[in-house]
N, C-alpha and C positions, 0 to 999 in steps of 0.2 A: 323784211329780209328776203333777198333773192333766192331762187332755187339753188344756185351754186353755193351761196352762203349757208343755206340749210343743209346741203349735202356735206359741206366741210365740217359743220358742227356735228353731224351724224357720224362722220368718219372719226372725229376726235372723241366724242363722248360715248358713242355706242360701240364702235369697233376698236377704240383704244389705239389708233395708229399714232405714230410719233408726230410731234409738232413739225418736224422737218418734212415728213411725207405729206402731211396735210397742206403745208405751205407750198410745196412743189405742185401738188394737184391743183391748188387754187390758182397758181400762176398759169398753168397750162389751160385750165378751163376758162379763165378770163381772157386768155389770148384767143381761144376758140370762139368765145362769145363776141369778142371784138370783130372777128372775121365774119361770123354768122349774122350779125346785126348791122354790118356795114358801118362799124364805128358808133353804134348806138342809135342809128337812124330808125331801126326796126326793133320790135320786141323779140326776145329770144323764145323760140317755140320748140323745145326738145321733142315733143310728140310728133312734130311734122318733119323732123330731121331724118334724112335717108342716108344709107351707107355711101351713096354717090356724093352727097354733100360733104361728108367727112373725108372722103378720099380726095376731093378737090382741095380741101384745106391742107391735108397732109402733103399733097403734091406741091402746093405753093410753098410750104416750109422747106421741102427738099430743094426746090429751085433757088431758094434764098440761102442755101448752104447748111441747113440743119443736119446734124450727124444722125446716123442710124440709132445711136443711143438716145438722142433727144426725141426722135420720132417714136421710138419704142415707149418711152415714158409717157408721151402724150396720148398714145393709143391706150395705154393702161389706165390713164386718168379718165379718158372717155368711156371705156368699158365699165369702170367702177361707177361713174356718174349715171350711166343709163341703167345699170343694175339697180342702183338706188331708186331711180325713177320708176322702174317696174315694181319694186318691192313696196315702196312707200306711196307712190302716186298712181299705181295701177296702169302704167304704160304697157302697151301690148308686147313689144319686142325690143331687143337691144341692137340698134343698127351698128354699133361699134363691134359687136361680136363677129361680124364678117370681115373686119379689117385684118389684113395680113401684117403681122409684126415683122419689121425688117430684121434679118439676121445680123447679129453683132459678134464680131470676133472677141472671144473672151480674153480679157487682159489678165495676166497674172498679177496678184496684189504686190504692191511695192512694200519692201521690208528692209530693215537695217540689220546688218550682220551682228551676230551676238556679241562679239568682242567690242564693237563700236558702241552698241547700246549700253553695255556694262560700263565702259569708260565714261560715257556721257552721264550716266546716273551717279557714278563715283564723283565726277567733277561737280555735279549739282549738289551732292551731299557735302562735299568738302567746303563749298561756298556757304552752305547752311550752318556750318559749325560756328559761325559768328553769332548765332542766336537771333538773327534778324527774322522776323515773322514771315515776310514775303519770300525770302530765300528758302526758308524751311518748307513753307507751303508749296512752293514751286518744285522743289526737289521731291516732295511727297507725291505731287501730281504725276511727275514723270515715272517714279517708281511704281505707283499704283497702276498706271496704264500698262506698264510692262509686266507687272506681277499678276495682274488679274484679267487683262484683255477687255476692260470695260469700253463701251462706246462713250463718246463725249457727253451725250445727253444723260447717260446713266451715271457718269461721274458727277456732273453738276447737280443731278437730282438726288444724290446721296443725302440721307438724313443722318444726324449724329447717332441716333439710336440704331441705325442700320449697320454700324461698324463695331464689331465685337472682337477686341484683341485677346480676350480670354480664350474664346473658341477659335480664333483665327479665321473669322468668316465675315463676308459682306452679304447683306440682303439687298439684292439688286432688282429694280423695277425696269424690265426691258421693254421690247416692242410689244404692242398690243396688251400692255399692262400685265405682262407675265412676270411673276417673281421667280428668281432663282437664287441659290446660295453659291457663292464663289469663295473658295478657301484661299488663304494666303499664309506666308511663312513668318518666322520670328523676326527677320530683319525688317520687314515691312511693319510688323507689329510694334517693334521698338520705335521706329520712325513716327508712327501714328501717335504713340504715347507722348513723344517729345513735342509733336505738333500740337496736341491737345493742351499741353501745359502752357506753351507759348501763346496759343490762341486765346486761352482764358485770360492771360495777363494783358493781351492786346485788344481783343474784341469783347471781352466780358464772359461770364460763366454760362450764360444761357444762349447758346447758338443751336437753333433747330437744324440748320443745314450743316453738313460736315465741313465742306470747303467754303470759306468765307473770305471777304476782303477785310482789311484792318478795321473798317467801320462795323463789321458784323453782318453786313449784307451778303447774300449768296453770290457765288460766281455766275457769270453768264458765258455762253458758248464761245463768243468771239474772244473774250479774255483768255479762256483756256487754250484756244487755238493759238493765240499769239505767244503764250508762255511756252507751249510745246515747240512751235515753229522756231522761236528764238533759240531755245536750247539745242535743237537739232542742227540749226544753221551753224552754230558755233562748234559743234562736236562731231557730226557724222557726215557721211556722203550718201545722199539719196536723191532720186529724181523728184520725189514729193516729200514734204515734211509737214506732218499733221498728226493729231491724236489717232486717226484711223490707221496710220502707218505703224504706230506703236502697237495697236491691236493686231495688225498683220504680223508684226515681229514676235509678239507673244505666241501666236498660234504656230508660226513657222518653227520657232525654237523649241516649243514643246514637242512637235512631231519629229524634228531632227534629233531630239534627245530621247526618243523612244516612247512618247505618250501614245495611247490608243486614240484612233480617230474619233470614236464615239465619246470618249472622255473630253476631247477638245470641243466637240460639238456642244456638249452640256455646259462647259465653261463659258463658251462664247454666246450661248443662248440661241443657237441656230435652230429653226424649226425643222429643217431638212438636212440630212447628212450630206446631200449633194452640194449644199452651200459650203460645207466645211472641206469637202474633197479637193477644192481648188488649191488648198495649201499643200496637198500631197504632191502636186505638180512642181511646186517650189522645192520641196524636199528632194524629189527625184532629180531635178535639175542640178541641185547642189551636189548630190551623190554622183551624177554623171560627170560634172566638172572635176570633182576630186579624183574620179577614176581616170579621166583623161590626163590629169597632171601626174598621177602617181604610178599608174601601171605601165611597165616597160613595153608591153605589147600594144598599148593604146596610142603610142606616139609614132609619128612618121619617122622613118629612118632617113637620115640625111645622106645625100649622095656626093 
């Protein structure tokens, strides 16, 4: 096992980082390894790596057109790797600690307007009235994303025992293996009960995973992405169409309808309140647009 493989295993097993984060760090570090060893001609020696070596690699990426966001992620991967080398392998210092992370203009999350989201879910549920298992499951996926704000990995990781329609609660395993309880309402609860009945008739009575294929096998991330993307493509207008956009829509609509920021933070499973605060910018932009349209003193007088 290489040092990078051991680090990735440590990130997954010991720190509990998500599979997507571990996969991204792996890609970045192997790209650096390719550069540092001249395509495998030499052995990778992290203990001999200097901050100048790392800067040369990052500069080459920028010349090749890598965005500030991409470079930031690679710096974070390098920092985490060298912290691991210090902690586990006794390396003296972290050369990546001196790297300057490029500033990145913070993009507001893409979201779908509330009326469009509701119309899309209604259309999906109308299609599901035929009793077809796949249509019902797909409608429930859309409704659950919008009603609970789950990440895609959290939704695919749901176990049947995690979904309690009596209490109206989901037990969610989030980032860094942190559990949280997410409430949901009676409409989603009724849809879950319908889905379970049809699922039992289709896939059998013993399904450990909550969301499954007709064969009883669990869903995978790409399949869920395709389900959501197809539904959004048919029903809404948005520059991006993905499960994470549904999560953004969940948070934005909660704040627009009066929810407290700290409550939204808990529902989303954000470690820091500052991560959640980005949604207040969307809410304020919406408020400003409504003001510009509605207030007589906000509009330019025609001449």
